BATI-700260 format. One record per residue: x, y, z of N, C-alpha, C in turn. Coordinates in steps of 0.1 Angstrom, whole numbers, plus 5000, padded with zeros to 4 digits. Atoms other than C-alpha are relative to their C-alpha. Layout:
N
XYZXYZXYZ...
***
This chain:
220
500349905011351650256426498350025004501549975002348250426429499449974987500650045013345750296404499350144996500749855005344750606380498550025000501750005005340750676383499950024986500449955017339050656351499150124998500749855002337750956338498749974996501250085004334050846334499450154992500849905009331351036311499450085010500949914989329651186343501250125001499249925000332751366347500650104991499449965016333951426312498650174998500949935000330151576316500050185007499749894990330751816346501150074995498949885008334051946328499650064989500149875012332652066299498950105002501549894999329452236313501350085008499549854996331952456332500850054994499149915011334552496305499050074992500849905013331452656282499650075008500849884993330152836311501150095001499149904997333453026313500150044987500049975011333453036275499050114995501149915005330153176271499349995011499949984986329253316303497650034995501549975005325553446287499449894992500450185010323553086275498450064995501349965007320353276258499649924989500750115012318053086233500450134988499249935011319553266200498250054991501049925007315453336188499950085015500049884989314553646203498850065008500949964989311753596226499949945013500550044990310653506256498949925007501950054999306853476257499949864996499850165005306053166255499149954987500950005013302953186227501150044989499349955013305753346204500849915000498650074999308753126213499149854992500850125003305752846205500450014982500550005015305152976167501850044999498549995005309253096165500849884995499150135000310752736173499249934985500550105010308052616147500750044985499149955012309552826118500950005002498549974998312952776131500749834992500050125005312552406113500850004987499049965013315452426082499750135000499949865003315452776087501250065013499049954990318052986107499650105009500749944993317053156138499950134997500049795005318253526124498950004992501149955006315853476098498449995005501149994994313053386119500050115007499949894992313753666142499550124991500649935010313053866112498750014998501350025007309853726097498850025013501249974990307953706133499850165006500249884995308354046136498850044993501449935008305754146109498849915005501650074994303453826123499950055012500549954984303653946159499350135000500849835002302654316146499049964992501849995006299454176126499149945009501050094992298453916152500750045014499449994992299654036183499649905016500750074988298053786209499549844994500750095002296753416207499049974994501650035004293253436201500250114980500149905017294453756168500549864993499150075011296453466156499549894995500750095000294153216159498650004992501349995009291453366139500450024988499349955007293853456115500149884987500050135008293653196081501449944998498450035003296452996072500750004988499649945016296753146037500750135004499749884994297253466058501450015005498850034989299853336081501349944991499050025010301653156052500650114992499449905008302053496030501250045010498849954989304253596062500949915000498850134997305953276069500749964989499450095012306653146035501950034999498650055000310353276037500549925005499050104991311453066064499649834993500350145007310352766040499049925008500750064996307952506043498750065005501049934996305352746045498550005003501650024994302052596045500249905008500250084991302652306066500450105019499849934991303952556090499250135007501149924997301452786088498949925007501250084995298752506093500049975012499750044985300552406128499950135008500249904988300752746141498650035002501549994998297152826131499349915011500550114988296152486150500150025012499450034983298352506179499150155006500749854995296952906185498749965004501750024998293152786180500449915012500250104990294152476207500250085010500049984985295552706232498950155002501149924997292652956226498549945008501250034996289852716231500549875011499650084986291652466260500450055013499049964990294052676278499850155003500249874997292653006280500850104993498749915010295253166252501349985013499049984991297853066280501049864996499250115003300752806272500149935013499650114992300752486296501350005003498750024995303552456317500349865002499750124999303652096316500349924985499450075014305451876292499149944990501050085007303251616283498550074991501049965005300451866273500850104992499149985008303052056254499949954984499950105011303451766234498650014992501350025005299851756223499950114990499949895007300152096208500549984984499350035014300252066168501350064999499049955006303552106154501250005012499249964992305052086189500649825005499650154998307551766195500750035011499050024986310451696223500750155001499349865001312552016211499550085003500849925001310052216211499350035017500049994986308752156243500949985009499049954992311652116261500850155000499649875001312652466250499050105008501149904991309452626266500149955011499550054983310152416296501050085009498949944992313552566304499950124999499949865003313352916286498950045007501149924995310153026296499749955017500850024986308852826328501349955009498649964990312752786342500049865004500550134992312052376346501449894993498850085007314852086335499749984987499950015019315352086297501149934995499150045007317151906277499750024982500649965013317052046237500749934992499050065010318551826214500050044987499949975015318952016182501549964991498550065003321651916159501150085003498949984994324452096171500349955018499750054988323651956206500449824993499950115003323451596191501549964996498450015004326851626168501150025009499149954989328651796199500349885008499750154988327851506225500549884993499350135009328951246200501350015000498849995003332051416193500550015013499350004986332851486230500249815007499750144998332251116235498850005013500750044990329151166261498849934995500750135005327250936238500749954990499350095013328350676212499349984992500750035016327050726178498550005001501149994996323650806190499350124991500349935006321950996165498250084999501649984996318050986173500050125014500349904992316951296191499449985015500850094989314851096219500850005007499150074994317950876227500750055007498749944990320451136231499450105007501049944988317951336254500149895009499850064988317751066275501149935004498750024996321250976277500550105009499949874996321851346286499750015016500549964988319451306313500649925008499150074993321751076329501550035003498449934997324851286327499950135007499549874996323951656331498749995013500849964991322651816362498450024994501549985001318751866359500150174997500249835001319352266367501150034989499249965009322252276343499250004982500450065014320252106308499950104993500449915013318752406293501250124995499149925003321652636297501349944991498750125009324252346286499649984986500450035012322352326254500050124992500049845010322152696242501649985000498249945000326152696250500349894989499550095005326252396229499650064985500649875011324652606199501250095000498949884998327152906207501249904992498850035002330052666206499849934984500050075018328752466173500350094990500049895011328552796155501350044999498749944998331652916164501449914998498950094999333952636170499949854996500350155004332752256166499050004988500649965009331552356133499549904992500550115012329452096104500450004992500049985016329952236072501950034997498449985000333652326079500749875012499450074994336552146094500250095019499649994988336352186134501450095005498549884996338652496152500349905010499550054988340152226175501150075005498649924997343252436178499850095012500849894989340852716196498749935007501250074995338652476211500649985018499749994985338252516252500149865005500150145000337852136251500849894993499250085006340551996234500749895003499050114993342251816258499349855010500850094993339251606271498850014987500650025007337151596240500349844992499850155005337151206227500549984986499250015015337251306190501450024999498549965002340451496196501149905006499550154996341951216217500249904993499950135014341350956190501250074993499249975012343251146166501250015006498550034994346351156190500549885001499650134995346250816195501149914987
***
């Protein structure tokens, strides 16, 4: 009798990627801009705030300060007045101001297309740097936001890992580089619509319910 092949994490990952492609053909970031400096600002504001609210707030910010230099010259207090509805207004305004000043003074108002340089910008962490690398520069990227971390643990792609950097490092071993950015965007859509955090996940409507580790364990 032929021995059944083991269903590896790598194979499960590839299957999940393909199914999510079919489910969510368009894999865009839910922040409304593709301009690098604007995306840097938006993703900083998105911490503990919804992307939908950020998309509304930044319209006023970018209308008043339409470029890196203009925003760099604005006072932290003036920036805070506009971004306060996003929460953590002062710290976000302070980071945005310092980041724009650094872009102006060291990079001629251009956002660098280098991960390590992005990480040195004030208020920019791995999540933000990966988002810029993938969405703006089209380079391999894995954005480990809360949806990504929750879903890949449920799917069984990582095992009880909640630290964003550790999850990212595990996913680099499983996800083809050219798929990383879009895969993470699709996880956001799936996490909002099906594999939810604050309600019981809608496993009966999930395109992955026959290969998801969490669902399979329930059936045992």
